[in-house]
Each structure stands twice: as C-alpha cells, then as structure tokens.
N, CA, C and O atoms as a Maestro MAE file, in Angstrom:
{
 s_m_m2io_version
 :::
 2.0.0
}

f_m_ct {
 s_m_title
 :::
 protein
 m_atom[320] {
  # First column is atom index #
  i_m_mmod_type
  r_m_x_coord
  r_m_y_coord
  r_m_z_coord
  i_m_residue_number
  s_m_chain_name
  s_m_pdb_residue_name
  s_m_pdb_atom_name
  i_m_atomic_number
  :::
  1 25 14.128 -55.663 0.250 1 A "UNK " " N  " 7
  2 3 15.203 -56.789 0.800 1 A "UNK " " CA " 6
  3 2 15.795 -57.418 -0.371 1 A "UNK " " C  " 6
  4 15 15.137 -57.785 -1.345 1 A "UNK " " O  " 8
  5 25 16.914 -57.520 -0.263 2 A "UNK " " N  " 7
  6 3 17.801 -58.221 -1.275 2 A "UNK " " CA " 6
  7 2 17.555 -59.753 -0.860 2 A "UNK " " C  " 6
  8 15 17.063 -60.105 0.212 2 A "UNK " " O  " 8
  9 25 18.102 -60.846 -2.186 3 A "UNK " " N  " 7
  10 3 17.841 -62.132 -2.323 3 A "UNK " " CA " 6
  11 2 19.517 -62.680 -2.759 3 A "UNK " " C  " 6
  12 15 20.231 -62.457 -3.737 3 A "UNK " " O  " 8
  13 25 19.658 -63.310 -1.780 4 A "UNK " " N  " 7
  14 3 21.234 -64.211 -2.012 4 A "UNK " " CA " 6
  15 2 21.195 -66.008 -1.665 4 A "UNK " " C  " 6
  16 15 20.825 -66.701 -0.718 4 A "UNK " " O  " 8
  17 25 21.863 -66.276 -3.151 5 A "UNK " " N  " 7
  18 3 21.596 -67.421 -3.066 5 A "UNK " " CA " 6
  19 2 22.979 -68.021 -2.674 5 A "UNK " " C  " 6
  20 15 23.962 -67.347 -2.985 5 A "UNK " " O  " 8
  21 25 23.185 -69.251 -2.004 6 A "UNK " " N  " 7
  22 3 24.649 -69.685 -1.600 6 A "UNK " " CA " 6
  23 2 24.261 -71.006 -2.028 6 A "UNK " " C  " 6
  24 15 23.195 -71.238 -2.599 6 A "UNK " " O  " 8
  25 25 25.321 -72.050 -1.688 7 A "UNK " " N  " 7
  26 3 25.319 -73.421 -1.899 7 A "UNK " " CA " 6
  27 2 26.346 -73.839 -0.838 7 A "UNK " " C  " 6
  28 15 27.470 -73.410 -0.576 7 A "UNK " " O  " 8
  29 25 25.370 -75.103 -0.160 8 A "UNK " " N  " 7
  30 3 25.747 -75.727 0.946 8 A "UNK " " CA " 6
  31 2 25.852 -76.974 0.619 8 A "UNK " " C  " 6
  32 15 25.132 -77.478 -0.243 8 A "UNK " " O  " 8
  33 25 26.933 -77.746 1.387 9 A "UNK " " N  " 7
  34 3 26.887 -79.335 1.249 9 A "UNK " " CA " 6
  35 2 25.707 -79.802 2.102 9 A "UNK " " C  " 6
  36 15 25.215 -79.052 2.944 9 A "UNK " " O  " 8
  37 25 25.350 -80.770 1.932 10 A "UNK " " N  " 7
  38 3 24.179 -81.576 2.206 10 A "UNK " " CA " 6
  39 2 23.731 -81.554 3.579 10 A "UNK " " C  " 6
  40 15 22.589 -81.314 3.970 10 A "UNK " " O  " 8
  41 25 25.107 -81.926 4.512 11 A "UNK " " N  " 7
  42 3 25.059 -81.851 5.907 11 A "UNK " " CA " 6
  43 2 24.967 -80.645 6.484 11 A "UNK " " C  " 6
  44 15 24.307 -80.582 7.521 11 A "UNK " " O  " 8
  45 25 25.479 -79.650 6.055 12 A "UNK " " N  " 7
  46 3 25.285 -78.519 6.705 12 A "UNK " " CA " 6
  47 2 23.797 -77.889 6.109 12 A "UNK " " C  " 6
  48 15 23.388 -76.927 6.759 12 A "UNK " " O  " 8
  49 25 22.751 -78.411 4.696 13 A "UNK " " N  " 7
  50 3 21.488 -78.116 4.631 13 A "UNK " " CA " 6
  51 2 21.036 -78.905 5.619 13 A "UNK " " C  " 6
  52 15 20.448 -78.116 6.360 13 A "UNK " " O  " 8
  53 25 20.961 -79.839 6.023 14 A "UNK " " N  " 7
  54 3 20.145 -80.848 7.124 14 A "UNK " " CA " 6
  55 2 19.982 -80.265 8.026 14 A "UNK " " C  " 6
  56 15 18.886 -80.204 8.583 14 A "UNK " " O  " 8
  57 25 21.539 -79.378 8.621 15 A "UNK " " N  " 7
  58 3 21.878 -78.830 9.732 15 A "UNK " " CA " 6
  59 2 20.857 -77.591 10.008 15 A "UNK " " C  " 6
  60 15 20.259 -77.371 11.061 15 A "UNK " " O  " 8
  61 25 20.808 -76.879 8.870 16 A "UNK " " N  " 7
  62 3 20.045 -75.904 8.901 16 A "UNK " " CA " 6
  63 2 18.804 -76.187 9.075 16 A "UNK " " C  " 6
  64 15 18.163 -75.626 9.964 16 A "UNK " " O  " 8
  65 25 18.183 -77.217 8.158 17 A "UNK " " N  " 7
  66 3 16.619 -77.383 8.341 17 A "UNK " " CA " 6
  67 2 16.110 -78.197 9.614 17 A "UNK " " C  " 6
  68 15 14.912 -78.317 9.869 17 A "UNK " " O  " 8
  69 25 17.257 -78.812 10.488 18 A "UNK " " N  " 7
  70 3 16.803 -78.747 11.657 18 A "UNK " " CA " 6
  71 2 16.431 -78.111 12.588 18 A "UNK " " C  " 6
  72 15 15.516 -78.250 13.399 18 A "UNK " " O  " 8
  73 25 17.686 -76.930 12.337 19 A "UNK " " N  " 7
  74 3 17.540 -75.921 13.416 19 A "UNK " " CA " 6
  75 2 16.134 -74.938 13.182 19 A "UNK " " C  " 6
  76 15 15.459 -74.305 13.994 19 A "UNK " " O  " 8
  77 25 16.044 -75.074 12.034 20 A "UNK " " N  " 7
  78 3 14.473 -74.454 12.026 20 A "UNK " " CA " 6
  79 2 13.816 -74.967 12.466 20 A "UNK " " C  " 6
  80 15 13.331 -74.385 13.436 20 A "UNK " " O  " 8
  81 25 13.246 -76.418 12.173 21 A "UNK " " N  " 7
  82 3 12.421 -77.003 13.050 21 A "UNK " " CA " 6
  83 2 12.317 -77.156 14.403 21 A "UNK " " C  " 6
  84 15 11.355 -77.321 15.154 21 A "UNK " " O  " 8
  85 25 13.805 -77.046 14.609 22 A "UNK " " N  " 7
  86 3 13.394 -77.462 16.261 22 A "UNK " " CA " 6
  87 2 13.363 -76.052 16.866 22 A "UNK " " C  " 6
  88 15 12.880 -75.972 17.996 22 A "UNK " " O  " 8
  89 25 13.896 -74.701 16.165 23 A "UNK " " N  " 7
  90 3 14.188 -73.583 16.865 23 A "UNK " " CA " 6
  91 2 12.865 -72.330 16.663 23 A "UNK " " C  " 6
  92 15 12.863 -71.113 16.846 23 A "UNK " " O  " 8
  93 25 12.049 -73.082 16.307 24 A "UNK " " N  " 7
  94 3 11.094 -72.325 16.035 24 A "UNK " " CA " 6
  95 2 10.630 -71.102 15.104 24 A "UNK " " C  " 6
  96 15 9.748 -70.245 15.155 24 A "UNK " " O  " 8
  97 25 11.692 -71.459 14.211 25 A "UNK " " N  " 7
  98 3 11.950 -70.298 12.754 25 A "UNK " " CA " 6
  99 2 10.996 -70.669 12.108 25 A "UNK " " C  " 6
  100 15 10.640 -71.845 12.035 25 A "UNK " " O  " 8
  101 25 10.304 -69.463 11.402 26 A "UNK " " N  " 7
  102 3 9.236 -70.174 10.363 26 A "UNK " " CA " 6
  103 2 10.264 -70.411 9.052 26 A "UNK " " C  " 6
  104 15 9.756 -71.181 8.238 26 A "UNK " " O  " 8
  105 25 11.491 -69.960 8.696 27 A "UNK " " N  " 7
  106 3 11.639 -69.980 7.516 27 A "UNK " " CA " 6
  107 2 13.244 -69.958 7.820 27 A "UNK " " C  " 6
  108 15 13.663 -69.524 8.893 27 A "UNK " " O  " 8
  109 25 14.470 -70.660 6.382 28 A "UNK " " N  " 7
  110 3 15.335 -70.641 6.524 28 A "UNK " " CA " 6
  111 2 15.875 -69.172 6.603 28 A "UNK " " C  " 6
  112 15 16.787 -68.931 7.396 28 A "UNK " " O  " 8
  113 25 15.448 -68.358 5.959 29 A "UNK " " N  " 7
  114 3 15.950 -67.140 5.865 29 A "UNK " " CA " 6
  115 2 15.878 -66.643 7.220 29 A "UNK " " C  " 6
  116 15 16.837 -66.085 7.754 29 A "UNK " " O  " 8
  117 25 14.832 -66.821 7.755 30 A "UNK " " N  " 7
  118 3 14.749 -65.971 9.611 30 A "UNK " " CA " 6
  119 2 15.961 -66.590 10.424 30 A "UNK " " C  " 6
  120 15 16.788 -66.059 11.166 30 A "UNK " " O  " 8
  121 25 15.806 -67.653 10.096 31 A "UNK " " N  " 7
  122 3 17.104 -68.336 10.853 31 A "UNK " " CA " 6
  123 2 18.708 -68.159 10.514 31 A "UNK " " C  " 6
  124 15 19.730 -68.139 11.200 31 A "UNK " " O  " 8
  125 25 18.400 -68.038 9.055 32 A "UNK " " N  " 7
  126 3 20.032 -67.350 8.925 32 A "UNK " " CA " 6
  127 2 20.295 -65.991 9.363 32 A "UNK " " C  " 6
  128 15 21.358 -65.700 9.912 32 A "UNK " " O  " 8
  129 25 19.231 -65.017 9.113 33 A "UNK " " N  " 7
  130 3 19.159 -63.301 9.491 33 A "UNK " " CA " 6
  131 2 19.561 -63.340 11.063 33 A "UNK " " C  " 6
  132 15 20.379 -62.538 11.514 33 A "UNK " " O  " 8
  133 25 18.927 -64.331 11.873 34 A "UNK " " N  " 7
  134 3 19.306 -64.089 13.458 34 A "UNK " " CA " 6
  135 2 20.910 -64.626 13.657 34 A "UNK " " C  " 6
  136 15 21.515 -64.220 14.650 34 A "UNK " " O  " 8
  137 25 21.372 -65.247 13.011 35 A "UNK " " N  " 7
  138 3 22.734 -66.031 12.995 35 A "UNK " " CA " 6
  139 2 23.546 -64.728 12.858 35 A "UNK " " C  " 6
  140 15 24.222 -64.202 13.742 35 A "UNK " " O  " 8
  141 25 23.358 -64.290 11.568 36 A "UNK " " N  " 7
  142 3 24.131 -62.907 11.195 36 A "UNK " " CA " 6
  143 2 23.920 -61.875 12.160 36 A "UNK " " C  " 6
  144 15 24.883 -61.167 12.453 36 A "UNK " " O  " 8
  145 25 22.458 -61.617 12.870 37 A "UNK " " N  " 7
  146 3 22.687 -60.486 13.784 37 A "UNK " " CA " 6
  147 2 23.438 -60.899 15.230 37 A "UNK " " C  " 6
  148 15 23.945 -60.069 15.984 37 A "UNK " " O  " 8
  149 25 23.407 -62.339 15.465 38 A "UNK " " N  " 7
  150 3 24.103 -62.724 16.709 38 A "UNK " " CA " 6
  151 2 25.644 -62.521 16.695 38 A "UNK " " C  " 6
  152 15 26.316 -62.231 17.685 38 A "UNK " " O  " 8
  153 25 26.162 -62.735 15.286 39 A "UNK " " N  " 7
  154 3 27.627 -62.771 15.061 39 A "UNK " " CA " 6
  155 2 27.816 -60.992 14.965 39 A "UNK " " C  " 6
  156 15 28.757 -60.436 15.532 39 A "UNK " " O  " 8
  157 25 26.786 -60.239 14.171 40 A "UNK " " N  " 7
  158 3 27.090 -59.013 14.673 40 A "UNK " " CA " 6
  159 2 27.291 -58.528 15.676 40 A "UNK " " C  " 6
  160 15 28.391 -57.981 15.752 40 A "UNK " " O  " 8
  161 25 26.495 -58.472 16.786 41 A "UNK " " N  " 7
  162 3 26.507 -58.216 17.911 41 A "UNK " " CA " 6
  163 2 27.799 -59.026 18.965 41 A "UNK " " C  " 6
  164 15 28.087 -58.659 20.104 41 A "UNK " " O  " 8
  165 25 28.328 -60.002 18.334 42 A "UNK " " N  " 7
  166 3 29.598 -60.508 19.083 42 A "UNK " " CA " 6
  167 2 30.736 -59.809 18.414 42 A "UNK " " C  " 6
  168 15 31.803 -59.837 19.028 42 A "UNK " " O  " 8
  169 25 30.706 -59.242 17.372 43 A "UNK " " N  " 7
  170 3 32.001 -58.537 16.627 43 A "UNK " " CA " 6
  171 2 31.845 -57.053 17.536 43 A "UNK " " C  " 6
  172 15 32.803 -56.547 18.120 43 A "UNK " " O  " 8
  173 25 30.510 -56.493 17.534 44 A "UNK " " N  " 7
  174 3 30.260 -55.146 18.615 44 A "UNK " " CA " 6
  175 2 31.011 -55.450 20.124 44 A "UNK " " C  " 6
  176 15 31.771 -54.710 20.750 44 A "UNK " " O  " 8
  177 25 30.578 -56.640 20.427 45 A "UNK " " N  " 7
  178 3 30.858 -56.773 21.943 45 A "UNK " " CA " 6
  179 2 32.474 -56.930 21.996 45 A "UNK " " C  " 6
  180 15 33.054 -56.399 22.943 45 A "UNK " " O  " 8
  181 25 33.243 -57.653 20.995 46 A "UNK " " N  " 7
  182 3 34.262 -57.652 20.823 46 A "UNK " " CA " 6
  183 2 35.082 -56.631 21.083 46 A "UNK " " C  " 6
  184 15 35.792 -56.462 22.074 46 A "UNK " " O  " 8
  185 25 34.918 -55.828 19.950 47 A "UNK " " N  " 7
  186 3 35.438 -54.409 19.346 47 A "UNK " " CA " 6
  187 2 35.397 -53.123 20.825 47 A "UNK " " C  " 6
  188 15 36.192 -52.227 21.108 47 A "UNK " " O  " 8
  189 25 33.930 -53.630 21.586 48 A "UNK " " N  " 7
  190 3 34.026 -52.753 22.680 48 A "UNK " " CA " 6
  191 2 35.010 -53.201 23.787 48 A "UNK " " C  " 6
  192 15 35.525 -52.329 24.487 48 A "UNK " " O  " 8
  193 25 35.301 -54.489 23.987 49 A "UNK " " N  " 7
  194 3 36.025 -55.148 25.116 49 A "UNK " " CA " 6
  195 2 37.334 -55.259 24.662 49 A "UNK " " C  " 6
  196 15 38.317 -55.683 25.268 49 A "UNK " " O  " 8
  197 25 37.229 -54.784 23.404 50 A "UNK " " N  " 7
  198 3 39.149 -54.624 23.113 50 A "UNK " " CA " 6
  199 2 39.519 -53.060 23.284 50 A "UNK " " C  " 6
  200 15 40.603 -52.809 23.810 50 A "UNK " " O  " 8
  201 25 38.713 -52.023 22.888 51 A "UNK " " N  " 7
  202 3 38.645 -50.807 23.298 51 A "UNK " " CA " 6
  203 2 38.817 -50.353 24.442 51 A "UNK " " C  " 6
  204 15 39.400 -49.314 24.751 51 A "UNK " " O  " 8
  205 25 38.184 -51.314 25.285 52 A "UNK " " N  " 7
  206 3 38.008 -50.632 26.726 52 A "UNK " " CA " 6
  207 2 39.111 -51.334 27.470 52 A "UNK " " C  " 6
  208 15 39.405 -50.838 28.558 52 A "UNK " " O  " 8
  209 25 39.846 -52.517 27.035 53 A "UNK " " N  " 7
  210 3 41.235 -53.148 27.518 53 A "UNK " " CA " 6
  211 2 42.326 -52.377 27.091 53 A "UNK " " C  " 6
  212 15 43.392 -52.507 27.692 53 A "UNK " " O  " 8
  213 25 42.205 -51.342 25.847 54 A "UNK " " N  " 7
  214 3 43.154 -50.690 25.610 54 A "UNK " " CA " 6
  215 2 43.410 -49.349 26.347 54 A "UNK " " C  " 6
  216 15 44.453 -48.774 26.657 54 A "UNK " " O  " 8
  217 25 41.963 -49.017 26.538 55 A "UNK " " N  " 7
  218 3 42.035 -47.324 27.566 55 A "UNK " " CA " 6
  219 2 42.812 -47.112 28.881 55 A "UNK " " C  " 6
  220 15 43.073 -47.917 29.775 55 A "UNK " " O  " 8
  221 25 43.048 -46.073 28.776 56 A "UNK " " N  " 7
  222 3 43.943 -45.787 30.059 56 A "UNK " " CA " 6
  223 2 42.782 -46.121 31.199 56 A "UNK " " C  " 6
  224 15 41.580 -46.068 30.940 56 A "UNK " " O  " 8
  225 25 43.393 -46.520 32.679 57 A "UNK " " N  " 7
  226 3 42.942 -46.737 33.729 57 A "UNK " " CA " 6
  227 2 42.360 -45.388 34.306 57 A "UNK " " C  " 6
  228 15 43.171 -44.463 34.286 57 A "UNK " " O  " 8
  229 25 41.414 -45.168 34.694 58 A "UNK " " N  " 7
  230 3 41.096 -44.116 35.561 58 A "UNK " " CA " 6
  231 2 40.960 -43.805 36.719 58 A "UNK " " C  " 6
  232 15 40.487 -42.777 37.202 58 A "UNK " " O  " 8
  233 25 41.534 -45.036 37.376 59 A "UNK " " N  " 7
  234 3 41.787 -44.925 38.831 59 A "UNK " " CA " 6
  235 2 41.555 -46.348 39.633 59 A "UNK " " C  " 6
  236 15 41.514 -47.333 38.896 59 A "UNK " " O  " 8
  237 25 41.412 -46.561 40.905 60 A "UNK " " N  " 7
  238 3 41.401 -47.801 41.325 60 A "UNK " " CA " 6
  239 2 40.002 -48.303 41.330 60 A "UNK " " C  " 6
  240 15 39.104 -47.465 41.420 60 A "UNK " " O  " 8
  241 25 39.775 -49.260 41.265 61 A "UNK " " N  " 7
  242 3 38.340 -49.987 40.980 61 A "UNK " " CA " 6
  243 2 38.133 -50.691 42.411 61 A "UNK " " C  " 6
  244 15 38.374 -51.891 42.543 61 A "UNK " " O  " 8
  245 25 37.773 -50.065 43.252 62 A "UNK " " N  " 7
  246 3 37.447 -50.157 45.020 62 A "UNK " " CA " 6
  247 2 36.103 -50.392 45.161 62 A "UNK " " C  " 6
  248 15 35.192 -50.338 44.335 62 A "UNK " " O  " 8
  249 25 36.115 -50.680 46.407 63 A "UNK " " N  " 7
  250 3 34.460 -50.498 46.975 63 A "UNK " " CA " 6
  251 2 33.910 -48.754 46.529 63 A "UNK " " C  " 6
  252 15 32.801 -48.513 46.052 63 A "UNK " " O  " 8
  253 25 34.630 -48.042 46.726 64 A "UNK " " N  " 7
  254 3 33.620 -46.746 46.329 64 A "UNK " " CA " 6
  255 2 33.655 -46.529 45.333 64 A "UNK " " C  " 6
  256 15 32.823 -45.677 45.020 64 A "UNK " " O  " 8
  257 25 34.558 -47.069 44.136 65 A "UNK " " N  " 7
  258 3 34.144 -47.250 42.703 65 A "UNK " " CA " 6
  259 2 33.112 -47.681 42.470 65 A "UNK " " C  " 6
  260 15 32.381 -47.042 41.714 65 A "UNK " " O  " 8
  261 25 32.650 -48.971 43.053 66 A "UNK " " N  " 7
  262 3 31.568 -49.777 42.504 66 A "UNK " " CA " 6
  263 2 30.351 -49.106 43.148 66 A "UNK " " C  " 6
  264 15 29.276 -48.983 42.562 66 A "UNK " " O  " 8
  265 25 30.648 -48.586 44.668 67 A "UNK " " N  " 7
  266 3 28.840 -47.580 44.829 67 A "UNK " " CA " 6
  267 2 28.806 -46.539 44.290 67 A "UNK " " C  " 6
  268 15 27.693 -46.023 44.192 67 A "UNK " " O  " 8
  269 25 30.050 -45.771 43.699 68 A "UNK " " N  " 7
  270 3 29.311 -44.676 42.880 68 A "UNK " " CA " 6
  271 2 28.705 -45.352 41.358 68 A "UNK " " C  " 6
  272 15 27.810 -44.805 40.713 68 A "UNK " " O  " 8
  273 25 29.271 -46.424 41.014 69 A "UNK " " N  " 7
  274 3 29.063 -46.858 39.582 69 A "UNK " " CA " 6
  275 2 27.224 -47.562 39.918 69 A "UNK " " C  " 6
  276 15 26.495 -47.856 38.970 69 A "UNK " " O  " 8
  277 25 26.854 -47.687 41.123 70 A "UNK " " N  " 7
  278 3 25.850 -48.286 41.600 70 A "UNK " " CA " 6
  279 2 24.492 -46.630 41.657 70 A "UNK " " C  " 6
  280 15 23.302 -46.536 41.358 70 A "UNK " " O  " 8
  281 25 25.373 -45.774 42.117 71 A "UNK " " N  " 7
  282 3 24.364 -44.712 42.083 71 A "UNK " " CA " 6
  283 2 24.018 -43.905 41.320 71 A "UNK " " C  " 6
  284 15 23.052 -43.149 41.426 71 A "UNK " " O  " 8
  285 25 25.300 -44.042 39.885 72 A "UNK " " N  " 7
  286 3 24.961 -43.537 38.848 72 A "UNK " " CA " 6
  287 2 23.787 -44.012 38.197 72 A "UNK " " C  " 6
  288 15 22.940 -43.334 37.615 72 A "UNK " " O  " 8
  289 25 23.827 -45.368 38.370 73 A "UNK " " N  " 7
  290 3 22.637 -46.401 37.456 73 A "UNK " " CA " 6
  291 2 21.720 -46.189 37.536 73 A "UNK " " C  " 6
  292 15 20.965 -46.047 36.575 73 A "UNK " " O  " 8
  293 25 21.212 -46.011 39.453 74 A "UNK " " N  " 7
  294 3 20.252 -45.520 39.673 74 A "UNK " " CA " 6
  295 2 19.508 -44.404 39.358 74 A "UNK " " C  " 6
  296 15 18.287 -44.422 39.204 74 A "UNK " " O  " 8
  297 25 20.370 -43.214 39.237 75 A "UNK " " N  " 7
  298 3 19.977 -41.873 38.749 75 A "UNK " " CA " 6
  299 2 19.405 -42.270 37.114 75 A "UNK " " C  " 6
  300 15 18.264 -41.993 36.743 75 A "UNK " " O  " 8
  301 25 20.302 -42.878 36.354 76 A "UNK " " N  " 7
  302 3 19.590 -43.101 35.184 76 A "UNK " " CA " 6
  303 2 18.406 -43.613 35.297 76 A "UNK " " C  " 6
  304 15 17.557 -42.880 34.790 76 A "UNK " " O  " 8
  305 25 17.963 -44.634 35.782 77 A "UNK " " N  " 7
  306 3 16.886 -45.353 35.803 77 A "UNK " " CA " 6
  307 2 15.785 -44.798 36.353 77 A "UNK " " C  " 6
  308 15 14.619 -45.028 36.033 77 A "UNK " " O  " 8
  309 25 16.302 -43.834 37.445 78 A "UNK " " N  " 7
  310 3 15.121 -43.017 38.151 78 A "UNK " " CA " 6
  311 2 14.415 -41.984 36.778 78 A "UNK " " C  " 6
  312 15 13.222 -41.726 36.622 78 A "UNK " " O  " 8
  313 25 15.797 -41.449 35.743 79 A "UNK " " N  " 7
  314 3 15.303 -40.325 35.145 79 A "UNK " " CA " 6
  315 2 14.269 -40.993 33.809 79 A "UNK " " C  " 6
  316 15 13.614 -40.192 33.141 79 A "UNK " " O  " 8
  317 25 14.192 -42.595 33.481 80 A "UNK " " N  " 7
  318 3 13.237 -42.714 32.694 80 A "UNK " " CA " 6
  319 2 11.858 -43.043 33.333 80 A "UNK " " C  " 6
  320 15 10.863 -43.176 32.621 80 A "UNK " " O  " 8
  :::
 }
 m_bond[319] {
  # First column is bond index #
  i_m_from
  i_m_to
  i_m_order
  :::
  1 1 2 1
  2 2 3 1
  3 3 4 2
  4 3 5 1
  5 5 6 1
  6 6 7 1
  7 7 8 2
  8 7 9 1
  9 9 10 1
  10 10 11 1
  11 11 12 2
  12 11 13 1
  13 13 14 1
  14 14 15 1
  15 15 16 2
  16 15 17 1
  17 17 18 1
  18 18 19 1
  19 19 20 2
  20 19 21 1
  21 21 22 1
  22 22 23 1
  23 23 24 2
  24 23 25 1
  25 25 26 1
  26 26 27 1
  27 27 28 2
  28 27 29 1
  29 29 30 1
  30 30 31 1
  31 31 32 2
  32 31 33 1
  33 33 34 1
  34 34 35 1
  35 35 36 2
  36 35 37 1
  37 37 38 1
  38 38 39 1
  39 39 40 2
  40 39 41 1
  41 41 42 1
  42 42 43 1
  43 43 44 2
  44 43 45 1
  45 45 46 1
  46 46 47 1
  47 47 48 2
  48 47 49 1
  49 49 50 1
  50 50 51 1
  51 51 52 2
  52 51 53 1
  53 53 54 1
  54 54 55 1
  55 55 56 2
  56 55 57 1
  57 57 58 1
  58 58 59 1
  59 59 60 2
  60 59 61 1
  61 61 62 1
  62 62 63 1
  63 63 64 2
  64 63 65 1
  65 65 66 1
  66 66 67 1
  67 67 68 2
  68 67 69 1
  69 69 70 1
  70 70 71 1
  71 71 72 2
  72 71 73 1
  73 73 74 1
  74 74 75 1
  75 75 76 2
  76 75 77 1
  77 77 78 1
  78 78 79 1
  79 79 80 2
  80 79 81 1
  81 81 82 1
  82 82 83 1
  83 83 84 2
  84 83 85 1
  85 85 86 1
  86 86 87 1
  87 87 88 2
  88 87 89 1
  89 89 90 1
  90 90 91 1
  91 91 92 2
  92 91 93 1
  93 93 94 1
  94 94 95 1
  95 95 96 2
  96 95 97 1
  97 97 98 1
  98 98 99 1
  99 99 100 2
  100 99 101 1
  101 101 102 1
  102 102 103 1
  103 103 104 2
  104 103 105 1
  105 105 106 1
  106 106 107 1
  107 107 108 2
  108 107 109 1
  109 109 110 1
  110 110 111 1
  111 111 112 2
  112 111 113 1
  113 113 114 1
  114 114 115 1
  115 115 116 2
  116 115 117 1
  117 117 118 1
  118 118 119 1
  119 119 120 2
  120 119 121 1
  121 121 122 1
  122 122 123 1
  123 123 124 2
  124 123 125 1
  125 125 126 1
  126 126 127 1
  127 127 128 2
  128 127 129 1
  129 129 130 1
  130 130 131 1
  131 131 132 2
  132 131 133 1
  133 133 134 1
  134 134 135 1
  135 135 136 2
  136 135 137 1
  137 137 138 1
  138 138 139 1
  139 139 140 2
  140 139 141 1
  141 141 142 1
  142 142 143 1
  143 143 144 2
  144 143 145 1
  145 145 146 1
  146 146 147 1
  147 147 148 2
  148 147 149 1
  149 149 150 1
  150 150 151 1
  151 151 152 2
  152 151 153 1
  153 153 154 1
  154 154 155 1
  155 155 156 2
  156 155 157 1
  157 157 158 1
  158 158 159 1
  159 159 160 2
  160 159 161 1
  161 161 162 1
  162 162 163 1
  163 163 164 2
  164 163 165 1
  165 165 166 1
  166 166 167 1
  167 167 168 2
  168 167 169 1
  169 169 170 1
  170 170 171 1
  171 171 172 2
  172 171 173 1
  173 173 174 1
  174 174 175 1
  175 175 176 2
  176 175 177 1
  177 177 178 1
  178 178 179 1
  179 179 180 2
  180 179 181 1
  181 181 182 1
  182 182 183 1
  183 183 184 2
  184 183 185 1
  185 185 186 1
  186 186 187 1
  187 187 188 2
  188 187 189 1
  189 189 190 1
  190 190 191 1
  191 191 192 2
  192 191 193 1
  193 193 194 1
  194 194 195 1
  195 195 196 2
  196 195 197 1
  197 197 198 1
  198 198 199 1
  199 199 200 2
  200 199 201 1
  201 201 202 1
  202 202 203 1
  203 203 204 2
  204 203 205 1
  205 205 206 1
  206 206 207 1
  207 207 208 2
  208 207 209 1
  209 209 210 1
  210 210 211 1
  211 211 212 2
  212 211 213 1
  213 213 214 1
  214 214 215 1
  215 215 216 2
  216 215 217 1
  217 217 218 1
  218 218 219 1
  219 219 220 2
  220 219 221 1
  221 221 222 1
  222 222 223 1
  223 223 224 2
  224 223 225 1
  225 225 226 1
  226 226 227 1
  227 227 228 2
  228 227 229 1
  229 229 230 1
  230 230 231 1
  231 231 232 2
  232 231 233 1
  233 233 234 1
  234 234 235 1
  235 235 236 2
  236 235 237 1
  237 237 238 1
  238 238 239 1
  239 239 240 2
  240 239 241 1
  241 241 242 1
  242 242 243 1
  243 243 244 2
  244 243 245 1
  245 245 246 1
  246 246 247 1
  247 247 248 2
  248 247 249 1
  249 249 250 1
  250 250 251 1
  251 251 252 2
  252 251 253 1
  253 253 254 1
  254 254 255 1
  255 255 256 2
  256 255 257 1
  257 257 258 1
  258 258 259 1
  259 259 260 2
  260 259 261 1
  261 261 262 1
  262 262 263 1
  263 263 264 2
  264 263 265 1
  265 265 266 1
  266 266 267 1
  267 267 268 2
  268 267 269 1
  269 269 270 1
  270 270 271 1
  271 271 272 2
  272 271 273 1
  273 273 274 1
  274 274 275 1
  275 275 276 2
  276 275 277 1
  277 277 278 1
  278 278 279 1
  279 279 280 2
  280 279 281 1
  281 281 282 1
  282 282 283 1
  283 283 284 2
  284 283 285 1
  285 285 286 1
  286 286 287 1
  287 287 288 2
  288 287 289 1
  289 289 290 1
  290 290 291 1
  291 291 292 2
  292 291 293 1
  293 293 294 1
  294 294 295 1
  295 295 296 2
  296 295 297 1
  297 297 298 1
  298 298 299 1
  299 299 300 2
  300 299 301 1
  301 301 302 1
  302 302 303 1
  303 303 304 2
  304 303 305 1
  305 305 306 1
  306 306 307 1
  307 307 308 2
  308 307 309 1
  309 309 310 1
  310 310 311 1
  311 311 312 2
  312 311 313 1
  313 313 314 1
  314 314 315 1
  315 315 316 2
  316 315 317 1
  317 317 318 1
  318 318 319 1
  319 319 320 2
  :::
 }
}
C-alpha cells in the first residue's frame, strides 16, 4: 500500500478527527479510504445514469414492461 501525505487547514483536520471518533473508524486513513470509495461509486453511478439517459428507448415503459422486468429478476434470483 502506498503512502500519501497531505496538508490540511486545521478546521479540516479537526473535522476529520471528529468523523473518525464519531463514525466508528479506527484511523484517519480508514475514514479517507471510505470517502474515496464512496466518491468512486458516485462517479460510476453518474456515468451509468448518463449512459442510460443517452441510450435509445427500447419501447414503452408500461405495466407489461415492468411485469416482464419483475419476472426476469425473479428468474435470475431463482438460479442463485
């Protein structure tokens, strides 16, 4: 694992220390890794949403569409 040193203003350091104490993190590094993971997930979700918004419509999203979607999910769950 690599090491990175960063400089923070005192109010930011105090905030991070408070989050570690109150958030159940054992170290500052653990807290910062969690923040970075969440940001990575947020970026992936945003990219997926933008890709979905840019994709062509495949048909109407009516009652039949959602029923087929439910059945598809049930079939996948039954295979696990």
